[in-house]
C-alpha positions as CSV (number, residue, x, y, z in Angstrom):
1,X,-9.4,-21.9,5.7
2,X,-10.6,-20.6,2.3
3,X,-13.2,-18.1,1.2
4,X,-12.2,-15.6,3.9
5,X,-13.5,-12.6,1.7
6,X,-15.8,-14.6,-0.5
7,X,-18.2,-12.6,-2.6
8,X,-16.6,-9.2,-1.6
9,X,-15.1,-6.6,-3.9
10,X,-11.7,-5.0,-3.1
11,X,-10.3,-1.8,-4.5
12,X,-6.5,-1.8,-4.5
13,X,-4.2,1.1,-5.5
14,X,-0.7,0.5,-6.7
15,X,-1.8,-2.9,-7.8
16,X,0.4,-3.4,-10.9
17,X,3.3,-4.9,-9.0
18,X,5.0,-5.4,-5.7
19,X,2.8,-5.4,-2.6
20,X,-0.3,-4.2,-4.5
21,X,-0.2,-7.1,-6.9
22,X,0.4,-9.5,-4.0
23,X,-2.6,-8.1,-2.2
24,X,-4.8,-8.4,-5.3
25,X,-3.9,-12.0,-5.8
26,X,-4.1,-13.0,-2.2
27,X,-7.6,-11.5,-1.7
28,X,-8.7,-13.1,-5.0
29,X,-7.5,-16.4,-3.8
30,X,-9.8,-16.0,-0.8
31,X,-12.8,-15.1,-2.9
32,X,-12.8,-11.4,-3.6
33,X,-13.2,-9.7,-7.0
34,X,-10.7,-7.0,-7.6
35,X,-10.6,-3.4,-8.8
36,X,-6.9,-2.8,-9.5
37,X,-5.5,0.7,-10.1
38,X,-2.0,1.9,-10.9
39,X,-0.5,5.0,-12.5
40,X,1.5,2.9,-14.9
41,X,3.8,5.7,-15.9
42,X,6.8,7.6,-14.4
43,X,6.4,10.5,-12.0
44,X,8.9,13.3,-12.9
45,X,11.6,13.5,-10.3
46,X,11.0,10.0,-8.8
47,X,14.1,8.1,-9.6
48,X,12.8,4.6,-8.9
49,X,11.1,3.2,-12.0
50,X,7.4,2.9,-11.5
51,X,5.0,0.2,-12.7
52,X,4.0,-0.1,-16.4
53,X,0.8,-1.1,-18.3
54,X,2.4,-4.5,-18.9
55,X,2.8,-4.9,-15.1
56,X,-0.9,-4.2,-14.6
57,X,-1.8,-6.6,-17.3
58,X,0.2,-9.3,-15.5
59,X,-1.7,-8.6,-12.3
60,X,-4.9,-9.0,-14.2
61,X,-3.9,-12.4,-15.6
62,X,-2.8,-13.6,-12.1
63,X,-6.1,-12.6,-10.6
64,X,-8.0,-14.3,-13.4
65,X,-6.2,-17.5,-12.8
66,X,-7.8,-17.6,-9.4
67,X,-11.2,-17.6,-11.0
68,X,-12.2,-14.2,-9.8
69,X,-13.2,-11.1,-11.7
70,X,-11.0,-8.1,-12.1
71,X,-11.4,-4.6,-13.4
72,X,-8.1,-2.7,-14.1
73,X,-7.5,1.0,-14.7
74,X,-4.6,3.3,-15.2
75,X,-5.2,6.1,-12.7
76,X,-3.1,8.5,-10.6
77,X,-4.0,8.6,-6.9
78,X,-3.3,12.3,-7.0
79,X,-6.3,12.7,-9.4
80,X,-9.6,12.7,-7.5
81,X,-11.7,12.8,-10.7
82,X,-9.8,9.8,-12.2
83,X,-10.3,7.8,-9.1
84,X,-14.0,8.6,-8.8
85,X,-14.6,7.8,-12.5
86,X,-12.7,4.6,-12.3
87,X,-14.6,3.4,-9.2
88,X,-18.0,4.5,-10.5
89,X,-17.4,2.4,-13.6
90,X,-15.8,-0.6,-11.9
91,X,-18.5,-0.8,-9.1
92,X,-21.1,-0.6,-11.9
93,X,-19.5,-3.8,-13.4
94,X,-18.9,-5.7,-10.2
95,X,-21.9,-4.6,-8.3
96,X,-20.5,-3.6,-4.9
97,X,-17.5,-2.4,-2.9
98,X,-16.5,-3.8,0.4
99,X,-12.8,-3.4,0.9
100,X,-10.3,-0.5,0.2
101,X,-6.6,-1.1,0.2
102,X,-4.9,2.2,-0.2
103,X,-1.4,0.9,-1.0
104,X,0.1,3.1,-3.7
105,X,3.2,4.9,-2.7
106,X,6.7,6.1,-3.7
107,X,10.0,6.1,-1.8
108,X,13.1,8.2,-2.0
109,X,15.7,9.4,0.4
110,X,19.2,10.5,1.0
111,X,18.8,14.0,2.2
112,X,18.1,15.5,5.6
113,X,14.8,17.4,6.0
114,X,16.7,20.7,6.0
115,X,18.2,19.8,2.6
116,X,15.2,18.1,1.0
117,X,14.1,19.6,-2.3
118,X,10.7,21.1,-2.2
119,X,9.6,19.2,-5.3
120,X,10.6,15.9,-3.6
121,X,8.7,16.9,-0.5
122,X,5.6,17.8,-2.4
123,X,5.6,14.6,-4.6
124,X,5.9,12.5,-1.4
125,X,3.1,14.2,0.4
126,X,0.9,14.2,-2.8
127,X,1.2,10.5,-3.4
128,X,1.8,8.9,0.0
129,X,-0.6,11.0,2.0
130,X,-3.0,12.9,-0.1
131,X,-3.3,10.0,-2.5
132,X,-4.3,7.7,0.4
133,X,-7.0,10.2,1.5
134,X,-8.3,10.6,-2.1
135,X,-8.4,6.9,-2.6
136,X,-10.5,6.3,0.5
137,X,-12.6,9.4,-0.2
138,X,-13.5,7.9,-3.7
139,X,-14.4,4.5,-2.3
140,X,-16.3,5.3,0.9
141,X,-19.6,6.3,-0.9
142,X,-19.7,2.9,-2.6
143,X,-19.2,1.0,0.7
144,X,-21.8,3.2,2.4
145,X,-24.3,2.5,-0.5
146,X,-24.0,-1.2,0.1
147,X,-25.1,-0.8,3.7
148,X,-23.1,-3.9,4.8
149,X,-20.1,-2.2,6.4
150,X,-16.6,-2.9,5.1
151,X,-12.9,-2.8,5.7
152,X,-10.3,-0.1,4.8
153,X,-6.6,-0.9,5.1
154,X,-4.0,1.9,4.6
155,X,-0.4,1.1,3.9
156,X,1.9,3.0,6.2
157,X,5.3,1.8,7.2
158,X,7.5,1.2,10.2
159,X,8.5,4.8,9.3
160,X,5.0,5.8,10.2
161,X,5.6,4.8,13.8
162,X,9.1,6.0,14.3
163,X,11.6,8.2,12.5
164,X,14.7,7.4,10.4
165,X,17.3,9.9,9.2
166,X,17.5,11.0,5.5
167,X,13.9,10.0,4.8
168,X,12.0,12.7,6.7
169,X,9.5,13.5,3.9
170,X,8.7,9.8,3.7
171,X,8.5,9.5,7.5
172,X,6.2,12.5,7.6
173,X,3.8,11.2,5.0
174,X,3.6,7.8,6.6
175,X,3.0,9.3,10.0
176,X,0.2,11.3,8.4
177,X,-1.4,8.0,7.1
178,X,-1.8,7.0,10.8
179,X,-3.7,10.2,11.4
180,X,-5.9,9.5,8.4
181,X,-6.6,6.0,9.5
182,X,-7.6,7.0,13.0
183,X,-9.8,9.9,11.8
184,X,-11.5,7.7,9.2
185,X,-12.0,4.9,11.9
186,X,-13.7,7.4,14.2
187,X,-16.0,8.8,11.5
188,X,-16.9,5.6,9.8
189,X,-17.3,3.2,12.7
190,X,-21.0,4.1,13.1
191,X,-21.4,2.5,9.6
192,X,-19.6,-0.7,10.6
193,X,-16.7,0.3,8.4
194,X,-13.4,-0.7,10.0
195,X,-10.2,1.3,9.2
196,X,-6.7,0.0,10.1
197,X,-3.2,0.4,8.9
198,X,-0.3,-2.0,8.1
199,X,3.3,-1.0,8.8
200,X,5.8,-3.0,6.8
201,X,9.5,-3.0,7.4
202,X,11.7,-3.5,4.3
203,X,9.9,-5.5,1.7
204,X,11.6,-7.3,-1.2
205,X,10.0,-5.2,-4.0
206,X,11.3,-2.8,-6.6
207,X,10.9,0.0,-4.1
208,X,14.0,-1.0,-2.2
209,X,15.6,-3.6,-4.6
210,X,17.2,-0.9,-6.8
211,X,20.6,0.7,-7.2
212,X,19.6,4.0,-5.6
213,X,18.6,2.3,-2.4
214,X,21.6,0.0,-2.4
215,X,23.8,3.1,-2.6
216,X,21.9,4.9,0.1
217,X,22.4,2.0,2.5
218,X,26.0,1.3,1.4
219,X,27.6,4.6,0.4
220,X,31.0,3.1,1.2
221,X,30.8,0.8,-1.9
222,X,31.1,1.8,-5.5
223,X,28.5,-0.8,-6.9
224,X,26.6,-2.2,-3.9
225,X,24.1,-5.1,-4.4
226,X,21.2,-6.5,-2.4
227,X,23.6,-8.8,-0.7
228,X,25.7,-5.8,0.4
229,X,22.6,-4.1,1.8
230,X,21.2,-7.1,3.6
231,X,23.4,-6.9,6.8
232,X,22.4,-3.3,7.3
233,X,18.7,-4.1,6.8
234,X,19.0,-7.0,9.3
235,X,20.3,-4.6,11.9
236,X,16.9,-2.9,11.9
237,X,15.2,-6.1,13.1
238,X,14.9,-8.4,16.1
239,X,14.4,-11.4,14.0
240,X,17.4,-12.5,12.0
241,X,16.2,-11.5,8.5
242,X,16.9,-8.4,6.4
243,X,13.5,-8.0,4.8
244,X,10.1,-9.6,4.4
245,X,8.2,-10.6,1.2
246,X,5.1,-9.0,-0.2
247,X,3.0,-12.1,0.8
248,X,3.8,-11.4,4.4
249,X,2.1,-8.0,4.1
250,X,-0.8,-9.5,2.0
251,X,-1.6,-12.0,4.7
252,X,-2.0,-9.1,7.2
253,X,-4.1,-7.2,4.7
254,X,-6.3,-10.3,4.2
255,X,-6.8,-10.7,8.0
256,X,-7.8,-7.1,8.5
257,X,-10.1,-7.3,5.5
258,X,-11.8,-10.5,6.7
259,X,-14.5,-11.1,9.3
260,X,-11.8,-12.6,11.5
261,X,-10.9,-9.0,12.3
262,X,-14.6,-7.9,12.6
263,X,-14.0,-5.9,15.8
264,X,-10.6,-4.4,14.9
265,X,-10.5,-0.8,14.0
266,X,-8.0,2.0,14.6
267,X,-5.2,-0.6,14.8
268,X,-1.6,0.0,13.6
269,X,-0.4,-3.4,12.7
270,X,3.4,-3.8,12.2
271,X,4.8,-6.5,10.0
272,X,8.3,-5.6,11.0
273,X,10.4,-8.5,12.2
274,X,10.5,-6.8,15.6
275,X,11.8,-3.5,14.3
276,X,9.5,-1.6,16.7
277,X,11.3,-3.3,19.6
278,X,14.5,-1.4,18.7
């Protein structure tokens, strides 16, 4: 099956690399034009290196290779004015907006909630929760203006459906995304705009494939690697794999964005190797 989102325009945050890039390419392969946004610079206090302008340029080239159009912008999801300005310009160029994929996020951990630094808490809530709200808020007027309905997909996490220790600020933000999804679904359903969330388990991107995460999962080792972390990650799952790939999440995003899911709204869709069974 091809052309599952043919002729539509998708706005994707965190699109410079990882899951966001994968979503952009996958939707483009199925016929969508793309508005790709990423901060493309560090956030003070966030240890994991974030995407760069070169990463976003690579996403642009990958989308262009599919034959679809793409507009890119360096914008921070914490900045409502930047998001609005970016979308106003991009929709002016591409002519419409049908799909929002609020994917941008950060990750950190290692402390209990009682010991979490207030700056770390605030950064997590600002990006992973408020940033999702601001992204959808910026895009909804453009979908409404089209009068054709649309689809909004919010990236939560398995950590948005159950709790894990030492990541309480992340768990809190991702649970909040579920509340956003459900509230938006109730408010926008009358306009034929569907709103759902995806809940990945560990995904093989830079967000977990880094030294800090390896050490968090394997504090018993001096210089742990992905191979050292893999048996611990696999223990989270029912299926015998430690993590999934970005394309596995992208295929879920594509389904929720397509007319195949035309009557699905308010759904929390895990892509979790059976993690929710444990």
